[in-house]
N, C-alpha and C positions, 0 to 999 in steps of 0.2 A: 426447881433448882435455881438458886440465886445466880445472877449474872456475875462474871468475874469483874474484879476491880479494874478500871482502865489504868493502863500504864501511863504515868505522867510523861508528857513530851519533854524532850530536852529543851532548855531555853535556847532561843536563837543566838548564835554566835555573832559577835560583832568585833571582838578583839582577838589578836593572834595568840596562839599558844606559844610560849617561849621555846618549846622544844621542836615541834613539827612546823610551826609557822602558819597553820591553818586557823581561820577565824572561828574558833569554837568557844571562846570565852565570852560569857554574857556581860562581863564587867572587865575593866582594866586589870592586868595581872596583879597590880598592887592591892586590889580589892578582892581578888578571887581566892580567898583563903581555902586551901585544901581542895580546890576544884580539880577534878580529874578529866583530862582531855579525852573525849571518846574516840579520837583518831589515833593517838599514839600511846595513851594511858599514862602520860606524865602527870604526876600530882603536883599542882602548883605550890611552890614554896615562897611565900611572900618575904621571907627573911634572907633568902639568897641574893647576894648583890653581884657576885661574879660567876661566870659560867664554869669556873673550876672549883667552886666551893661545894663541899659535900652537902647534899640535901637530906635533912632528917626525914622529910616526907617520902623520899625515894630511897630509903635505906642506905644512905651514904653515897648514892650515885650522883655524879656531877651533871650539870646541864649539858656540858660538852659530851660526856659519855652517853647521856640520853639521846642526844641528836645523832651521834654516830650509830647507836643501836637502832634507832628508828630507820635510818638510811639502810642499815644492814638487814634488819628483820621485819620492819613494818610496825614495830612496837618498841617501847623502851626496854622490854625484856621479852625473850621468846615465849615464856610461859604466859604472857599477857595477850598473845595473839588472839585468843578466843574472846577477848573482851573488846577489841578495837573494831572499828568500822572504817570504810573508805570515807574520805572527805566528801561532803555534799558540794554541788556546784557553787552554791552561794558562800561556802567557806573558803574557797580557793582565792588567794589574794589576787587582786586585779593585775593583769599583765601575765599571769601564769595560766597554763592550761595543761 
C-alpha cells in the first residue's frame, strides 16, 4: 500500500494578519494575494485600503467586521471555526501573551 502524501507545512509567519494581528503571513500583506490566515480565516485582500471597505475576497465583509467577528467567535465567521487554529507561540506579537 503506498504511503500517503505528506501534508505541506504552512510557511512560517513573519508578518501580521490585518484581521487578528497574529504573525501568520509569510510576506507583507501587500504581497499576500488571497492568503488565508490559519488563525482567523481572513482572506487577505490586497486591494482594500480602508478597514471599512467591503472586501471582495471576504464576500463583502469589511476588515472592521472581520476583527469584531474574530473577537466574538474566534473566526471571521462562525461557520469557519472548524478551519481555524490557535496562534502558535512564535506568531504572537512581541509584548503579548
